[in-house]
N, C-alpha and C positions, 0 to 999 in steps of 0.2 A: 104227316109229315112235309118235309118244306123240299123241295126240289127247283134248280135253277136250269131250264132250258135255253139253253146256249144258241146263241148267233153261228152261224158260219157266210165263211165270204168260201167264194172260187179262184185257187189259184191257176185260174189259165181255165177255159173252155173249149174244145175244139169238137165238133159235129162233122162225124165220119161221112153221114152219108142218110138214107131213111131205112130201114128198116120195111121188111114182108109186111107188118104187122102195123103198120103208118107212122110207127112214134123212133125218132129219131137215135143211130149210134152216137155213146157220143162216149169223150172221155176227156176227164176231166180230174181235176184234183181238189178232193172236200177238205177244208179248214175249219176247225171250233174255236170259237172265240173266250172271251172270257166274260164277257156280259150273257145277258137275256133275261127273259118271261120266271117269274115266279110260281110254283104250282104247290097249295097245300092239301095235304088230300089226307082223307081220315074213314075208319074205317066204318061201315054203318050194318045194321044186323039184313036189308037189303034195299036192292034196288040205286038208284041214280041219283044224288041230286045237282047238279053243276049251278057253278057261278062266271060267268063268262059271257063273253061276243057269241050272238049266235045259235046257243044254244046247243037243243041234241044235234045241229050241222058242224058242229067248231070239231073239228079233227082230235082232240082231248075229248072229246064225251064218247068221240063212235070209237075210238082204242079204247077205250074205259067197258065199253060194253063190250065189243068184239070180241078182250081179251078176259072178261070175267062168262060169257056164254060157249070162249073154249075151252073154261075151267069149269064149268057146270052149275052155273050161278053158288059159290061157296058163302058170300058175302056180299054184301053192297061197299058203296067208297060217297063219300063227299068229297069235292073240288069244288079249289077254288081258283080261280088263274087270275091271276096281275100282269096286266099285256106290257111291254117296256117297247117291246120290240115294231118298227112300223110292220105296215100287212104292203103285201103287190110289193116288194121290195128286192126278193132275191137273197134274202137276209134266212129265209129256212122254218120262221119261226113256230112257226102252224107243223112241223115237221114236227120240230126237239121237243113243243110241249106232248103232239102222240107220242116220240118214244118214251118220254121221263112220266107217263103217263104210263103205260105198259112195264118198266124198268120198276115202278115203287108197287105197282100190283102184284109183279109181280116176287117184292118182298114182301107181300102183307097179307101175301095168297097165294105158299106154292103151287107152282102144278107143271103136268108134265103136258106145255104149254111151248109149242114153237112160235120164240118173241122173233126169230130174223125172218120166217114166210110172213107175221101177222104183222110184222111193222111194213113189211112191201107189200100187202095187200090194202093198206090205209093212205101209200106214197111212196114213190120212187127215191125219194129222201129221208123217208124215218130209219131204214135198214144200219145208217152213215153213224146217228145222233144216238142208238147204239151203244159203239163205241168211242165214240166225239175223238176226239188227238186228228189225225192228220189223217187220207188216207187218199189212193191212187183208183179213182170210175171208172166201171163202162158197161156196157149197157148201156140201159135207161136213167144207171150212177146207181142199181143193186149189188151189181160186179164192184167187190172192195178190194183193195190192198194196205194194210195198217202203212202211211208212214209216217216217220218224226222229224219232227218240223224246231228249227229253233224259234225259240220263244220274244219273235220281234213287233214290236209297238206299231197296233194296226189302228187306223184312224176311217172307221165307214163314216158316211153323209146319204143319205137318201130326198131326192127335193121335196117328197111332197106328192111328190106322183105317183099315181098306182100305177102297172103296169100289172094286166091278167096275162099269167106263161102261155095257155092254146092263141092267145094275139098272136103275143110274138112269133111264137113255134109257127103258125099257117106268115109270118112270111116273108119268111125263111125260105133262101130263092137258090136252084146249085150252086150261084159259086159260091157261097157261105160256108157249103163244106169243104174239110183241108184236114192237112196231113192228123198222126198222134202227134203230141204234145212232147217233149224234150225233158221229160220227166228227169233228165239226171245232172241238164244244164240247169233247170228251173234250182232243187235243190241247193246246189253249186251255188248259184249267181243269192241266193238266201240267206242260206248260212256266210258266206261272204263281203255279205250291204250292199254288193249288185244288184243293176238293172234287171231281174228280170226274163228273163227270151219268152212269156208265155202272153197269150191273145184271148180274149173271151170269143168268138164267132155270134155271138148272139148280137153282141153290140151292135152288127148293120140292120140287121132287123128293127131291133133298136130304134136305133138313133135316125131310119125310115118311118118312123109311125113318128117317133119326134126328136123331130132336129135338134132342139134346146136340149138334150140329154150330151150333147158333146162341148157346151159350154159348161157345163158340169163336172163332164173328165176332167174339160184346160182350169178349173176353179183346182181342183186340188190338187193338179199339177202347179200350179206358181204359186200353192203354200208349198214347194221343196221338198215333198210326197215322191217318196219312187215308187213304180212299182202299180200305177194308177191306173187299175181296170173297174169298170163291170161286174159284178157277181151276180152269180146269173140271169135270170130272166129279164132283171134290172128292179127298180128304177136303184138301188141303190150301189155307192160303187166301195172305191177302199183305193186308202196309199200305205207305202209303209216307213216310217216315220225314220225317224234316225237316234232318237232315242225317248225318252219319257218326255221331259220338258217342252220338243220337239212338235208330241205326240199332244202335251194338255191346252199350247199356242193353237193345230190349228181346228180344232176342236173346240175352246171358245170363241175364233173367228167365223168356223161352220154355225155355231148352234145359231146365230143371228139370219138364217137361209133357208133352217131345217133340221134334220135328226140328225143328231151329229153324239159319235162318242168316240172313246176308243181302247183295245184294249189287246189282248197275251195272244198272237199265232198260236195254233195248237191249244188252246188252254181247257177246260173244262165245266173250272169252279167261277163265281162273279168275283169280280174284284169289291174289295169296300169302295 
């Protein structure tokens, strides 16, 4: 069984405040893209064989262990993970890997397992990857409302700087909090090819930690990309291209300076 664990970007991210549990209340728009990691899964009589980085600490391994345990260990699985997405970039690679493992195991070993609750126990972004496409998210990212997104070409660039999510959130100041995102206006702008009125409240904390990220954002803008924004807690940025040719040219330039790919907004399958 082969699965593609697609990347995601955040079409805006607002921090509404700090919750009593210490986490931050978010309002964001998730969008799956059309490229990502690849996983190969094969049933085994028992146990888990995993080939990938970090072994048992990998979220994909932990997802397999959690599902099989709740299913009563009906069998085992061999997992080969081929990473393509950069780590610490805000593209959700680890969460996407975990979600695809859960979906694959549900198919291999059907059982009365609540995938949504299990996904949330693994990470706040994992539930989104069970559905893919687009979604409006609240809470810590677990309260989801599906959204239809136009299939726009998106360029993603990661400069090779790995940002730890807890460190970025640890830099959040009261002035980084703001209102909810204007969802209807964002969707209208995307549909009409205009500059979306979104923002990412984590850019401020990330830029304070690494001022050079301002130059990365400017680099994408200089290529004519619209709506350039940091994804999640960084360090990857994305921008909307005018078309496939524009996206390809931007990627060709950016590849000389770091990780660069283009894909289709709201996708769920890898491009050839």
